[in-house]
C-alpha angles and dihedrals in degrees: 000000000000128000133213122206117196118190117193102199116235089359098152123088145169133248086254089070099084118001098304097330133088118240089254094051091046095050122091103243109164095160095049090045090053091050090050090051091052095045143025131279138196144154121274127202099208095212104000141311111296093011115125101216132209119222089251099050093042092053090049088053092045089055090052102260126129105243092194087063107034105029113113099165139293099267095076093057092047094051094045092046094051089052102251117156100253118188136182111289095022116134113220129197134189107235132203126192105226142176116246137176127209109240123168093339093310132103106236117200112237097170123009091204100037092240089319088295108228096216129002095186094108089061098047097091093050092055095041088054096061111120121223097162091124084073093044091247133131117214125215121182134175133170123233127184123338110327095348133108144142134243126203124195114199128187145090111302097015107153133197090205094103135108128248124264092208109097090200091225137072117245094040128104121257103268120248110241111244130192116244090202133022095254091059095061094100092051092049091051090049091052092051091050089049090053092055095044092046089056091048095052094042104044096070098028113135090237092057093043087057093048091052090049088055092050092252127133114261122237092229102150141040121223119203132203143153100047107199148158119223111280121227110239130172102232113245088222087064094040092052099028093236141123119244136196131196127208111189144129101207122083095223093059093045089050094052090046092051093051088049089057101257125140110236115222124216103229115183110232095022093125101158094236141082090287095057119134102249095181090053090054091050090049090051092049092051093048090049091062088079092062108029142046091210126046117184118196122186123192116190109181097088089064093046091057091045093053089049090054092238108140094174093053089050092051092047092048093051087053089052090051090051094047103036105027105029093032090056094040100048094044089066103025118106097220089186089064105031133057119219131198122190123185144121132255095230145340116268111177111200090225090060096036088207141078116280135192096250116124120249130227118259129195131195122186132170143093096297096045116102106226118232130204097262114115103184138053111235143110098266093039090052090054087065095047131117094246092067117197121319142159125254121293097112092149096054090047092048092049089046090059086050091053091239129136141045127308118245108225130354 
């Protein structure tokens, strides 16, 4: 019996979102409410109570891994998910195109996402061509969705023990990369040289000259964070003896899925933003049930609207998800033969514009799930659900309902 896991990124909210209601509570979600009425709901702490999770650590926990033990940094997942050739010893970074201004000899960040750049592909070659051979390092770079990308440094002595250059806030200078241990000094110096050279090749790039002409912010810098080497994970497909499929637009989620042993599908229109084709994702998930026992679907737009501080856009996108994704999925899904789990990877209140430690609602529905008395899918309703409050491990719970996986003990 197969299972489908749907993660709505940044789904959770606070009553301060929209006049006393969260965006999820304020949204019209008849399909999700019907699923809640047929199943059981609860609250999930993605990593643990009081822990403010990243998307990477929360997904590791959701898949059943202990992020405190296996997490090495975000960059490795981004690079793998984009499709870069990552080898042992490579140091990977998550990259953001950003807008900066030179002030007093410093590069000050004006916009960490360069106006949420719709496509950085025209700039990829300029960054990939930066030479760091004076440090004995080879550079690989590839763009992902919108303003995102990944950078890989390859060479003897490359170290992930360096700090980020992303200051995480506008109005602050690009951080100088610093070594966290003596052996990482050469890598930190290489990163700082990369920052300068990236600004040099981007500031007068024809793509950016055209953006300025149109009154748009130029993508004239690259911010790095999450230096990491590839973690060693035992694939859940091996652990459970199953086949798994991933439907996602964002590189991070593809990367985690690949390391977990899932096959990532190329779904046209799955863009990882608010414009993503939700019906195409539902169609792909349904088709994958013929070839896999676990189908993982990730939808990113809820988090994009949250980070932009746009509560109305988040509410509207949740309604689109209910109508276009779940409406398409449930119309053709045999819920007497499939188990479905719906949740988020963290809470991102639009008023905060950042992840918080609040738990997120989780829903399980299917023939083995004992229904509770809750009739709506929302944060407060989930607090009254039969699943109670638990930490991570959505995939093991889902596969447990499907009677898949090894027995612990005799």
